[in-house]
C-alpha positions as CSV (number, residue, x, y, z in Angstrom):
1,M,29.8,-14.4,-11.6
2,R,27.8,-16.3,-8.9
3,Y,28.5,-13.5,-6.4
4,A,27.2,-10.9,-8.8
5,T,24.1,-12.9,-9.4
6,F,23.6,-13.4,-5.7
7,V,23.9,-9.7,-5.0
8,A,21.5,-8.9,-7.9
9,L,18.9,-11.2,-6.4
10,I,19.2,-9.7,-3.0
11,L,18.8,-6.2,-4.4
12,V,15.7,-7.3,-6.4
13,G,14.2,-8.8,-3.2
14,V,14.9,-5.8,-1.1
15,T,13.5,-3.5,-3.8
16,G,10.4,-5.7,-4.1
17,C,9.8,-5.6,-0.4
18,A,10.2,-1.9,-0.2
19,T,7.8,-1.4,-3.1
20,M,5.2,-3.7,-1.5
21,Q,5.6,-1.9,1.8
22,A,5.1,1.5,0.1
23,A,2.0,0.3,-1.7
24,A,0.5,-1.1,1.6
25,T,1.2,2.3,3.3
26,R,-0.5,4.2,0.4
27,S,-3.5,1.8,0.8
28,D,-3.7,2.5,4.5
29,E,-3.4,6.2,3.9
30,H,-6.3,6.1,1.4
31,V,-8.5,4.3,3.9
32,L,-7.5,6.8,6.7
33,A,-8.3,9.8,4.4
34,A,-11.7,8.2,3.4
35,A,-12.5,7.7,7.0
36,G,-12.0,11.4,7.7
37,F,-8.5,11.5,9.2
38,H,-6.6,14.7,8.5
39,M,-3.2,14.7,7.0
40,Q,-0.7,17.0,8.8
41,L,2.7,17.5,7.1
42,A,5.7,17.4,9.5
43,D,6.6,21.0,8.5
44,T,7.3,22.3,12.0
45,P,10.0,21.2,14.5
46,E,7.2,20.0,16.8
47,R,5.6,17.9,14.2
48,V,8.9,16.5,13.0
49,A,9.7,15.5,16.6
50,E,6.2,13.9,17.0
51,L,6.7,12.0,13.7
52,Q,10.0,10.7,14.8
53,S,8.7,9.7,18.2
54,L,6.0,7.4,16.8
55,P,6.4,3.9,15.3
56,P,6.2,4.2,11.5
57,R,3.0,3.1,9.7
58,T,1.2,2.2,12.9
59,L,-2.2,3.6,14.0
60,M,-1.7,4.6,17.6
61,S,-4.1,6.0,20.2
62,R,-3.1,8.8,22.6
63,P,-4.9,11.0,25.2
64,H,-5.9,14.4,23.8
65,N,-8.0,17.1,25.4
66,G,-9.7,14.7,27.8
67,G,-10.5,12.2,25.1
68,V,-8.6,10.0,22.7
69,S,-7.0,10.8,19.3
70,Y,-5.6,8.4,16.8
71,V,-2.3,9.1,14.9
72,F,-0.8,7.2,11.9
73,S,2.8,8.3,11.0
74,D,4.5,7.9,7.6
75,P,8.0,9.3,8.0
76,A,9.3,7.7,4.8
77,G,6.5,8.4,2.4
78,C,4.5,11.6,2.8
79,H,6.6,12.7,5.9
80,C,3.3,13.3,7.6
81,L,0.8,12.3,10.3
82,Y,-2.8,11.3,9.9
83,V,-4.9,12.4,12.9
84,G,-8.5,11.6,13.8
85,G,-10.8,11.1,16.7
86,D,-13.2,8.4,17.8
87,R,-15.6,8.9,14.8
88,E,-12.8,8.7,12.3
89,Y,-11.4,5.6,14.0
90,Q,-14.7,3.8,13.9
91,E,-15.1,4.7,10.2
92,Y,-11.6,3.5,9.5
93,Q,-12.3,0.2,11.2
94,R,-15.5,-0.2,9.2
95,L,-13.8,0.6,5.9
96,R,-10.9,-1.7,6.7
97,L,-13.2,-4.6,7.4
98,D,-15.2,-3.9,4.2
99,K,-11.9,-3.9,2.3
100,E,-10.8,-7.2,3.8
101,R,-14.2,-8.8,3.0
102,A,-14.0,-7.6,-0.6
103,L,-10.5,-9.0,-0.9
104,E,-11.5,-12.4,0.6
105,K,-14.6,-12.5,-1.7
106,Q,-12.3,-11.8,-4.7
107,R,-9.9,-14.5,-3.6
108,V,-12.8,-17.1,-3.3
109,D,-14.2,-16.0,-6.7
110,D,-10.8,-16.3,-8.3
111,D,-10.4,-19.8,-6.7
112,S,-13.8,-20.9,-8.0
113,A,-13.0,-19.6,-11.5
114,N,-9.9,-21.7,-11.6
115,C,-11.6,-25.1,-10.7
116,W,-12.8,-26.0,-14.2
117,G,-15.5,-28.1,-12.7
118,W,-13.3,-30.6,-10.8
119,P,-15.3,-32.2,-8.0
120,W,-12.6,-31.9,-5.4
121,C,-12.0,-28.2,-5.9
122,N,-13.2,-25.6,-3.4
123,G,-13.9,-28.0,-0.6
124,Y,-16.2,-30.4,-2.4
125,G,-15.6,-34.0,-1.5
126,G,-14.6,-36.5,-4.0
């Protein structure tokens, strides 16, 4: 009985981690697309090989035609690459920073809403 419960808890934890990782990847892909990165399905042997050669879910730079291109691989989700240049990368960084600021602001607002006027809440001395 304990063993079955233990196994069930492990499965729930692993499934939860995989779900959170997939959601984070989708979020990254939305920001990449909004920044102008182009999705390329790994539908040729060359693209499959490229997809498999890159670290998953990591934005990488690489030399390309005398400049730099940026590639994000998602072998498990869309089985694709997101590819962009300097302009798309700069926009991606701007959008990511805006998103982080919005999340931090939301966290601070949520913390403030949960203080109920206590003087020691949110860094006020007391």
